[in-house]
C-alpha positions in Angstrom: 0.0 0.0 0.0 1.5 3.3 -1.0 1.5 6.5 1.2 -0.4 9.5 0.0 1.7 12.3 -1.5 2.5 15.1 0.9 0.3 18.2 0.6 1.8 21.4 -0.6 0.1 24.1 1.6 1.5 26.9 -0.5 -0.1 25.5 -3.7 -3.4 24.9 -1.9 -3.3 28.4 -0.5 -2.7 29.8 -4.0 -5.5 27.7 -5.5 -8.1 28.5 -2.8 -7.2 32.2 -2.7 -8.1 32.3 -6.4 -11.3 30.4 -5.8 -12.2 32.7 -2.9 -11.6 35.7 -5.1 -14.0 34.3 -7.7 -16.7 33.3 -5.2 -19.4 35.8 -4.5 -19.2 35.0 -0.7 -15.4 35.4 -0.8 -14.6 31.9 0.6 -13.2 28.6 -0.5 -12.4 25.5 1.6 -10.7 22.2 0.9 -10.8 19.1 3.3 -7.1 18.2 3.1 -7.0 15.3 5.6 -9.8 13.1 6.9 -8.4 10.3 9.1 -10.8 8.9 11.7 -11.7 11.8 14.0 -8.9 14.0 12.6 -9.8 16.7 10.0 -7.6 19.3 8.4 -9.1 21.9 6.2 -7.5 24.8 4.2 -9.9 27.8 4.3 -9.3 30.9 2.1 -11.2 34.2 2.8 -11.1 37.4 0.9 -10.7 40.6 2.9 -13.9 41.3 4.8 -15.3 37.8 4.4 -16.3 35.8 7.4 -17.4 32.5 8.7 -20.5 33.0 10.9 -20.5 31.9 14.5 -20.7 28.1 14.8 -20.2 25.4 17.4 -16.7 24.2 18.2 -15.5 20.7 17.5 -14.1 18.5 20.4 -10.7 20.1 19.9 -9.2 22.3 17.2 -6.5 24.7 16.3 -6.2 27.5 13.7 -2.9 28.2 11.9 -2.7 31.3 9.7 -0.9 30.5 6.5 -1.3 33.9 5.0 -2.9 37.2 6.0 -4.6 38.5 9.2 -7.8 37.1 10.7 -9.8 37.5 13.9 -11.2 34.5 15.8 -14.4 35.9 17.4 -15.7 34.4 20.6 -18.6 35.8 22.7 -18.1 39.3 21.2 -14.3 39.3 21.7 -11.8 39.2 18.9 -8.4 37.5 19.0 -6.3 38.8 16.0 -3.9 36.3 14.4 -1.4 36.9 11.7 0.7 34.8 9.3 2.6 32.0 11.0 0.6 32.1 14.2 -1.1 29.0 15.7 -4.0 29.3 18.2 -6.3 26.8 19.8 -10.0 27.2 18.9 -12.0 27.6 22.2 -14.6 25.1 23.1 -17.5 27.6 22.6 -19.3 29.1 19.6 -16.9 31.1 17.5 -16.5 32.8 14.1 -13.7 33.9 11.8 -13.2 37.3 10.1 -10.5 38.1 7.5 -9.1 41.6 7.7 -7.1 41.0 4.5 -7.1 38.2 2.0 -6.2 35.2 4.2 -5.7 31.5 4.2 -5.8 29.3 7.4 -5.4 25.7 8.2 -8.0 24.4 10.6 -7.1 21.2 12.4 -10.1 19.6 14.2 -10.9 16.5 16.2 -14.5 15.4 15.9 -16.4 13.0 18.2 
C-alpha cells in the first residue's frame, strides 16, 4: 500500500485564494485530511469575508498560513497573523478576514 503524496500548503493556498476571489461570498475551503476523527481543512477568505458563528469541535487549532484574521468568541476578537497558531476555544466562534487570508483548521471530531 502506498502512502499519499505530501500536501503542498502553498499550492493549496494559491488555489483556494483564487477560488475565494472568484466566489461571491469570498470563501473557499478544501478538506485536506480526513483520518478517523482528525480533519484538516484549508480555508481561504477574501478581505472582509467571514465564517459566521458556529459550534466548536471537540478540539481544534487554527494556523494562519497567509494574512490576518480574527477569531471571534462571545463578542471578543483574537487577532492572528501569518505564522501564528492558536487553539480554537470550546465555545461558539466565528472567523473574520481583515485582509485576503488562508488558514489551516485542524479539528478532532467526536
